[in-house]
Structure formats: structure tokens, C-alpha cells
N, C-alpha and C positions, 0 to 999 in steps of 0.2 A: 266464486272461485271454481276454476276448472282444473281436471286431472286429465293430463295427457300422458302418453306413452313414449318414453325417451328414444325408444329403439325406432320410431316413426322420423325421427329427426337425427338419426346416427349420421348421416352424411352432412348435415348442416352443421352439427356440433363439432365434427373434424375439418370444417372450413376454417381459413385464417382470415380473421377479420381485424382490421386497420381502422382506428377511429372510435367515437362514441357509438355505443349500442342502438341509439334512437337515430342516427343518420345513415345514409346510404342504404335503406332497407327496404327500397321500393320492390315490388315484385313479388315479395315474401308471400308465400299462402301457407297458411298455418293447415295444420292436419286436423283432422275430428278428434274432438275429446271424447274421453270415455265416462266421464261422469261429471256431474257439476254439484257444488256445494252451496248452501246458504249459511252463510257465517252467523246470521242472527238467529239459526236454529242450534240450539244446545247440542243436539245429537249429532249434526253435520260438523259442528267445532271439534267433537271429540274423535270424529272420524280424521279429520285433517291432521290433528294432533298425533294419532296413531301412525299416519301416513310418514309424517316428519321424524317419527322415532324408529321408521323401519329401517333394516339393515339390507335392503336390496338395492343393487347399483346395477346399472347398465355399464359392461365391459366396454372399454375404449381402444382404439389403436395406438400404439407408441409411435410418434413421430418426432421431426427435429422439433415442432413447438412445444414438446412437453417432456421430453426425454431428461432434460435436467432437472426438472422439478420432481420427477419419479426418482432420480439417481440420489439427489439430496436425502429424500424420504428413505429410500433403502439404505444408506449409510448412516443415517440419524438412528434408525432402528436396529441396524445391524453393525455396530462399529467396527466390527473385525473383520467385515467382509472386504473384499477386494475387487477390483475392478472386472476382474474375469468372472467372479461371482454374479456379476450384474449385466456385462454384457457379452459375456463368453460365447463361443460359437464352437462347431465341432469340424473346423475347418483348421488346416495347419499343424503346426509341430504340437501344440498345447490344445488339447480339445477339452473345454470346460463349456458346458451349457448353461448359460447364464439365466438369471430370473425374466429377462425380457422375452426369452425363445422358450422356457418352460416356467410360467408363472407358478410359484408355490405360496410364497408370502403375500404375492398381490392377484392371487388367484380369482378373487372375487370383484378386482378392478380392471384387469387389463388383459387383452386378446394377446395370443403369442405372437412374437415379431417373427416372420417368416423369411426375411432377406436372410441370404446365405452368410453375407458379411455386414460389416458396420460403416461401409462406405458412406451411407448415406448421413452419418454424423461427423464427416471430416472435419465440418467447422468448428464442432463441439467437442472433440475429444478431451481437450485440458480441462473441461468443465465435469466430465465425468469420471475422473480420477478419483479414488476412494481418498478420505480424509486424510490417513495416515501416510499416503504417499504424494499428495498434492506439493507437500513442502519438499519433496526429494526432485521433483520435476521443475519447480517453480513455473512462470508463466511464459510460453512461447508461442502463444497464438497471434498471427498476422492478419490484420483486414486486408481485403483481396484490394480496395483502392488504394492503400499505403503500400501493398507489395508492387503495386502497377508503377507508383512513383519511385520507390526503391529501385525497381528495375531500371529508371533511367541513369541511376549511379552505375548500375552493373555494367551497361552497355558503354557509359563513359570509360569504365575498367579496361573493357574489351578493347576499347580503340587504341589503347596503350599497348596491345599486346604486339610485340616487335614481329616485324614482316618474316614469316616462315615459321613462326612458332604455333607450336600446340596451345592449348590453354585449357584448364578444368575450373569449374566452380563448385568449390567445396562447402557444404552445409554440414557440420556435425550436429546440428540440432534441428533436423529437418521437421520434426513432427509428422503430420500427415501431408505434407508437400504444398502448404498454403503459399508459401513466399515463393515457390518454385512455379507455380501452376500459372503464372501470368508470362512465363517466359516464352520467346517461339520455340519451335521446333529443334532448330539447329542450337540455340542456347542450351535448350534441355540436354542436348546429344553430350554437351562438355559438362555435365553435373554429375558430382559424385557426391553421395547423400547417406546419411545415417541418422537414427534416432534412437532413443534408450528405452521409449516405453514400448511394450511388446503389442499392444492393441494398435498402437499408432503406426509401428511397422508394418503390421499387417496392410493397413489402410494405405500406407506409403507405397509399398509393393503393389497393391491393386491398381493404385491411380498412375504412377509413374514408371515401375519396373521395365516397361519396355519403351520409354521414351529417353530415360538417362543414359549415362555411360555406365554406372554401376551404383548400387545401393549396397552398403555393408550393414551385415554380411551379404553376399549378393542372392543366396537361396536361403530359404528358411531352415532346410536340414542342416545347414550350419549354424544357425542360432544357437548361442549358450544361453539357455533360459534360466531365470531364478526370480521367482515372486514377483512376476509379471513385468520383469525387464529383460532385456537383451544385453547381457553382461559384453559382449564384443562388439556392441554398440555405444560403451561408454567412454565418450571423447575425453574422460579425465584421466584414464587409467593408460599403463604404458602398453597393454596389449593393443591397444588402440593407435596409439602412436607407432608402434611396430607393424601395424598392418601391411602387407606386402604391396597391395594395390594400391594404397596410398603412397608409399614410400617409393613406388617406380616412377611417380610422376615428380616427387619431390627430390629426387637423383637425376632426372632430365634435366638438362640447364636449359634445353629448347622447350620447355614448357613452362609457360606463366600461371601462376596462382593467384586466382580469384577467389577471395572468400566472401561468402552472402549469407549472414546469419542473424537471426534473432533469439539470443541465447538465453536461457533461463534467467531472470532476475529477481533473485529472492535471497534474501540475506538467510543462511543456513541455520544461524543460530535463534533465529525467531520461533516462537511458539504459535503455531498457525491452529494446532487443534490439540485439546485435551480430552482424553477419554472420561467421562463420568467423573469430571474434577480431579481425576489423579494425575498429578503432575508426573509421575513415573511412566505414565503410558502416553507422554506428549510425541507428537511427531519427530521422528527421527530422520537423517539423511543418509543416505549411502556415499553420499560426495564425500563426507568426512574421510580423512585419512588416505584420500586418493593420490595417485602418483602427482598429478598436476599440481594439486594443494601443497604437498610437501615440497617439491621444487620451488614453487611460489614462495613458500615461506621463506627461502634460502635468500629471496630477494627482498624481504620485508623492508630492509632499510631505505630501499629506493622510494618506498612509499611511506616516507615519514615515519616510519616504526610503527604505523596503525595494525593491530591486529584485526581490527573489524572488517579491513580491506580483504583480507583472506577468507571472510565468511560470506562473503558476497559472492554466487555462483557466476555471475556473467562477468566478474573480474576475471575468474580463472579462465574462461573462455576467451576473453579478449587478450589476455597477457599471453596464454599458450598459442594463440594465433600468431603472433609476432615472434613467438621464441622459439616454435617447433616447424611453422609452415610457410612464412613469408620469406624468401631468401634473396629475392632480386628485387632491384629498383622498379621494375614495372609490375611488381606483383602488388596487389591491391586487397583491401579490407573494406566492405561494405557492411556495416552492423548497426543493428536496432540496440539501444540500451538507454538506461537513465544516464543523463549527463556527467553523474558524479565520478566516473572512471577516468574523464578526463579533467573534471572541475577541481576535484581534491584529492582523488587517488593517485595520480600523477602517472598512470599505468601506460599511456600513450604520448610519445613524444615523436610524431611523425609527421610527414606533410599532409595537412589538410585540403583537399581538394573541393568538396561541396557536402552541403548537408541540409537536412531538412528536420524538423521540430513537428511531432505527431502528438495526437491528443491520446491517451492511454484509455480512456472511454472505450475506444473501439477495439480495445485488446482484452475484453473481458475482463475490464480494472475499472477503478473510479477514474474522473477526470483530471489529469494532470498531463506533465509533458514527458515525452519520451522523445530521443534523436535518432536520426538513421543518417550516419556520416561515412562519407567514402575517404578513405586513408591511403595514401600510397607509401610504400615501403621506403621511403627516404627519411633520414633523421631531421628532426627539426625541435632543437633544445630552447628554441626562442620563442616559441608560439605560446601566447598568454590569454589568447580570447579566439572566439569562434562566433560567426554570424550564420545564423539558421533562418531560413525562412518557414514560416508556421502554416501548417496545413489542418483542418479539420476534414469531418465527413457529414455529407446532409444529404439524406435520401440515398445512400449507397454510392456517392459520388465525392471525389476530391473537391474541395472547397480552399482555395487560396485567400487567407483571412487579411492578406496584405499586411503584416506584420513582419518584420524582420528581429529576432531575439538575440542579444548579444550574450553569451556565455563566458564568463570571465572567472579565471583560474584564481583560485586561493591558495595561498601559501602557508597561513599559520591559523590554528584552531582558537576559537574564542575563549576555550577555557583555559588558555595561557594568562587570562585575566583572574583567575581564580585567585581568593585571598588565601594563602597558606600561612598565614600566621599563627601562632600559638601563644596564649598569654598564662601568666604564672598563675592567676588566680582561676582558671578554667578548673572546674570541679569535675570528677568522673562521675557518671551517671545522668541522671536526667530521664524526662520521658521521651519516647521514640514514637514518632507518627507513620502513617502511611501515606501513599501517594495522595489519598483523597484529603489528606490534612489531619485525619482522626487518628486520636491514640493506638498503637499497636500494643496493647496488653500483653501479648504472646510473644513479645520481641525476646530473642535469644542471641547472646553475642558469636559472631563467626571469628573464628581463631584467625583468619586472614585479612579481618575487615577492622574498621575504626571502631574506637571504643565512643558510646555516646557521652556527650558532656553538658554542663550547665554553666551558664555565667548570664549575669544580669545585662552584660553588653549584647548578648545574642537577641537579634530580633527576627532570625528566620534562617532556613538553610535552603540555599540556590544551587540548583543545577543547571547548566546550560553546557551541553556537552554534544560532541560530534559537530559535523558542519551543516547536516541536514536540519531543515526545518519543519519539524514534526512533533506531536505530542509526546513520542517516546523519549526525546532528547532534552526535556526542560521539566523542572519542577521549582515549585516555591512554596513551601511549607514553613509553619511557625516555628519549629525546631527540629531536632535529630530525625533525619528521614532514614527509616529503616532499609531500604533498597540501596542508598547510596552509602550508608554506612558499611553494609555487607561487602559491596563492590568498590569502597573507598574512592569514589568521585564526590564531586560538589564540593562546597564550604560552608562554612558558620557565616552568616552575614551579620556585622556588628554595627553598633550604633555609631562610631566614627568613620564609617566608609559606605552604609548602605547606599546613599546616593549615587556615588560612583560606580556602584555594582548592579544597580538595578537595571541600567540598558541592557545588561547581558541576558536578562531574563526577557526583557521588552523585545529584543531583537528575535527571539525565538516565536513570538505571538503574533508576527505581523498579518493582518489579514490579506490572504490572497483569494480573490473572488475568481480569476479567470484561470482557466487550466494551464494556459502558456505561461504564466508565473509560478505555477507549482513544480515543485524538483529543480527549477532554474535557479533560484536566489538561494544562497547559502550563508551562513553566519561565518565570520571569521575576525582575525585578530590584524589585519594586514593594515589596519590604520593605526594600530598601537593604542595609547591612552590619551590622543589627542582630546576626544570627546570629554574628558574629564574636567576640562577647564571651560567648557560650554555651558554655564549656569542655566542658560532658558532650555536647554535639550535636556539636563538632568531635572529640572521642574516638571517637564513635560513627560519625562518617563515616569517620575514619582506619580504623577496625577493618574497616568493610564495604570500603572500598577495597582494603585490605592482602590480603581473602580472596575477594574475588570474580575470576572469570577474565574479566571483561569489562575489568579493568585489563589491559593488555597491555604494560607495562613488564617486560622481560627483562633477564639478564645476557647480554653478548657482548663478544667481543673484536672490536673495531671495525677497520675497513679503515685508519683513522688511526693504528693501534697502539696506542690505548688500550684499557684494559679499564673497559668499562661496566658497572657494577654496579647490580643493582635495589636501590633504597632504600626503595620503596613496599611492601615485605612484611615478614613476621615472621620471616626467616630470621636466624641470629645475626649481630650486630655492623651490621645494617641501620640506617638512620636512624628508620624506624618501629619497629623493634624496641627501641632504645635509648630511645625515647620512651615506650613502652609498657610497659615495666620501672618507669618512676618513676612510673605511675599506679594509683590504687586501683581494681580492678574489682568490679563486681557479679556476681552469681553467674551469670547467661546470658552476660556476657562473658567471665567466666572458662571457662565449660565451652565456648564457642565456639572460644577461643584453644588451648584443650587439645586439642581436635579437631585444629586446626591442627598442633600441635606432634606429635601422632600421625601425620598425613599427611607432615609433614618428616622425621621419623624412618623412616618407610615409603620415603620419595622416596630417602632416602640408601643404602637398602640395593638399589638398583635397578643394573643394568649400565650404565647412560649416565650415572649422578650426576657432575657436574663438582664436585669440592670447592673449586674456586676462585671458583664462582658463587654468588649470593644467589638462593633460587628463591622464586618467588611461585606462585599457584595455576596461573595462566596456563600459564607454562613446565613445571611439573610435567605438567599434563595433555597438552601438546603433545610433550614431550620424552621423559618417564618414565612415564607410564600407558600402556604400549605393548600391543599385541595382536597377534594374528593371526586368519586366517579359517580356518575348519574345511570339512570336505568338504561341508557345507550352506551354506557362505559366509556363516555367523555369525561375529561378533566373539567371540574367546577372550581375557581379558585375561590378560596374564603375570602381574600382580601384583593377585590378586583383593582382598585387602585394603585394597591402596591405593586402586585403583577403587571400593570400596564405601564407603570414609570419604569419597571425594571426591563421590560422589553425595549421601551423608549432609549434606556441607558446603552444597550447593547449598541443600537445602531447609532447613536451618538458617538460612543467610544470609537467603532470603526472610522466615522467621519474625522474624529479628533486625530487618530494615529494617521490617516492618509493626509491630514492637512498640516500637521504640526511636528510629526515624527518621522515619517517615511523618508522625506527627502535628507535628513540630518544621519539616518542611518546608513545610507548610502554614501553620504559625504566622508562619514569617519570609518568607511569599510566594515563596520559591524554587519551590515549585511552587503552581499557582492554579487 
């Protein structure tokens, strides 16, 4: 073993490498080592151990490749810190010298960042927000290849400007100006830009102030600053709507308004960060109570009365664009956003010109779809679908994946299929469970919520709410579900109709592998209850439900001294098992259920198996598919055959859904 000085490799360490470390390293010449150790010698071995325990580090430079990691570490260790505390500089209105410029907490690890401004981090500013404000800003970074593609729509809108008219390109949430950076000098000269976050405002000013028509506010001495935000750059407040610069264009009949935006899209009710487990310190948003929000709520009936629509920040931007800024038929809006504002929220009923579907993976998010659409300010209340060409990014270039995705509007929510019946023999009380299916022994009734009940005919509690397909909007547990009781949603699943209700759950768990399928398909009740007459479809939904670990019904002994048995599994004697024995199965159904019986047999041979219970896949995974970690911290499963069959079942279930359920979901418009 050899010991080298890190400082001798300072420049090499700061290079950006792509690919495996063992490749493309021809020509690298190592420096002289300072010591050689013989690991067969005990004294040398102890010296190596002492070196590994030492706390001496080589300080590194902060650059684009590492600043996000340092920011995460800084906010994790100092959760009350702000963005200014981390990247602040001594220029401009607010002079805060941040950690990267005068290291204190990281003084042993990083060298001072000596650049005067943060322009170098222009593509990463959204990733550098402190945790308690990330929610306030949402996500509106735009990848350059997508910005270039969107600029095609801007130019189409410019072509519609009447001869002799002036025009402006308005972006109320420009961030650091990534979206506008792809425009020509002439196009930039028509831009009116603003952003809400102070440090992004500073970068925006540095990048584009001398190229655009104006930035709001136009100079930093006019900034109304508060806690890292530009208050007079908040597009959701009355002060912004009354801005004299913007109003001069809105009042000019010979000026065409083109809006070009990637507004924040993040539900302002979601909890993105909780400090030290204390929910009272969860991230809050300054968007709540804004002028635009309050005005939007007055129109809530137009959006099917859905209060959740008002919580999505992007909806407020899109609605206010048409409400306050677009006045003439030649005005246009080019907007990046998830499709739900059109598909389910009914916010836009305007003329569709053209649009694209992009991969959110390239927006500092997980792979899923986001639309970029050009709307013209002409009413169109008959539009019920959009066709969007899908584009990905590969090696920083736009890639046409040769797919056209159709976005269909939904009219009704799947929750209209909820069973609202009450039974005369329903008993007050009963065990209450958490979202993981296990009992919540600390449950306390909420005055505005539902009371837990018990009845022998209850086999589960099912939640299938909203139109979105994601884990936040479905649950299937054995009995009273705590969160659903508190907020009065979902319903008790009964023995006499469980077969007809399980498709509501199965619709929510459709396996979506491709990014261009995610956030495109929603659940609905547009097909009514026609599916209830299709016995083959109901059988397939039952099989899937009983074999998927997303069904979190379990057997347990409740604190109410009742034994709750899982009836929605294929263990011996369960309600579902008795039903399946009465049915004729096709080859695939028989094969997948045979795999289940093998899993059940293996589960019964484990040490923790309780023969009093009915077991489903979820409970087997949670309680019986046990493992330990070896000296390399890798999981080693105690029952390898059981674990292997569980993995096989998961892949078989996806194939089963795609082959026997998916088409019928679309046929009956449970998914649309």
C-alpha cells in the first residue's frame, strides 16, 4: 500500500470525469508516493489504521459539480439556515456573506469561493434553495434543449402579431433566465421578466438586464426584500398586477401579449420537509392567502368545486395569465406544466395551437411527463383532447422519440363510485390502522372526521381519490384507516360488493414504466359503472389485488380484542380464496395463482408464521421474508426460495396487468 499527498493531485481531483474510472485514463502519470506500507507487517497495519482515522483533509474548490451536495449537507446540519447563509455575497441590496465565501462550518473542507456573483450556478439555483423555502418556489428550472424547442412555439406566436403592433414576451417566473437564454437578441429586446427569489433575481439581472426590455423591478434599489424574496416580484400579489410598467403594455391596444413561462408546479399543501420530525415546523408557503389565490377561489365552481385545484401553484399562474394579461385574440400563452390543468382541472378552454411532451427528469425531477403547449386567446369549450409529440434529451440534445401522446380530458372523479351506504348493524368503534396496514393504537377521533366502525361484513377500507395516479391517492387496508377517517374520504369495503369496488384500487396501481405514460393517464368515472357487468374483468382485478403487495390488508389481533383476518388474499378459507375456487381460470391465471400457492407453502415453513392468520403478499414480505446484513452491509435473506419467488411474482403481476387488465381499464374509462 502506498501513501500519496492529495495536494499533488489537486487539479486532477477537480477535473470532471465521465464514465467508469478504469476507462479513458491513458496518459495519466502518478506522482511520487511519500510512504510505502507492508500490510503483512503488524506495525505498518496499525499506521494505516491511524491514517484512516485521522481528521486531516485537503480543502477543495466549490464548483458546479459539487455545490448541490454541499448545499444539502449545509441545510441538513443547519435546518434553520437560509439560502443567503450559504451562497450570499456582498453585492447588491442585501449583503450577506455566505458559507461558501467565508467558510466557517466547512472551513476544514472547502476553499473560499472568490467569484463576485453566483452567475456560475445559474442552472442550479433551484437546487440550492434552503429546505423550508423549496416548497414556496416549486420547481421551474428549464433544460436548455427543451427551452430551444419551446422557442419554436414563441416564434409561432410572434408570427401572429398583427402588422404594425408592438409585442412583449412576459415571463413572471423567469428564475435565472434559462428559458429566455435561447431567444435571439431581437426577441430578448421584447422580454419583460421577473422572479420571486432574491438570489435568482440577482443572477437574472447579471445575465439579461442589458438585453431585455425590462426586469421587474428594473433596478435592485427598487427591490422590496424580505427573507430571501423579492416581494414586488411576486406575480400572485395585487402589487404585481398593478405594476405600472406591465399595465402600460396591457392598456396598449397595439401591443400583443405573448406569455412564455415555466411556472412553479408544486402542490402548496404537500409537506416537503419536516424539521427534526416536528410537523409544526413543516415547510410553509407565502403563496397562501395571495391575491390571485383568493380571486381564484371565487371561480372554484368552474373547476368542479375541487379545492385541491387551488393548492397547485402552477394553476394560479395559468389561470391568472388568461384572467389578467391576455386580452386580444392574437395574444398567446406558451406554458410548461403537468397536463392536469387541462385534463382534470378545466382551467384552460382556449384554442390549442401546438404542443410537446417533455421528460421531467431533465427539470431536476424524477422521470415523468410535462407538457409545453401554445394556447391562443380564443375560446374553445369543445376541446376534449390534445395530441403532443414527445421529446427526450440524450447527450444534451433534443431527441424525437417518434411518439404522439393523446391527452384526454376527464369529466368525473373515480371517487363517485364510493360506497356511501350505512348499515343498521354497524357498531361504533373498532380498531384503526395506519397507511402501512398496522394498527394505530394512539388513534384519537377528530371532531370533524368520521367515527371508526365495526361490522362482520367489512373486509377493508378503500381509498381511491383524486384523478392522479400516484401513491398519495390510493389505500387499501383491512379496516378503519386513520387518515381517511380524519379527513372523511374513502369507504368501507363490504362482503356484498367488494368485487365491484376493487377495480377502483386496481386502476390506481397500473404499472407505468415509460416516462411519457406517467402524469398522462388519470383515473375517472367517465365510463360509469359498465365495468361492473364484466365478470372476467372483475375476476382479473380480484386476482391482481390479492397478489400485489400494494394491497396492505393484513391479519392482526386488534386492541379491541377482535381478530381481524385478511379476506382479500388467497390464503385458505379467506373470502377471496373461496370465490376463486368457484371460478374457471385460464392458463395464465392458473400459473400465477400456482406461484402464489408455492409462496404460501414456503411462508408456512418460516419461523415467524402464525397459523391463526390469513396471509397476503404484503404481510409475507413484511413479516416472513426476513433477512440479516452481512459484514459488507448487504442483505442476506433467510429464506432464499421464498424471496426469489416473491421477486418472480412482482414481475409476473406487471405482465398480468398489462395483458389482462390494462385494455379493459381504458375501455371502461376507469383510466383515461
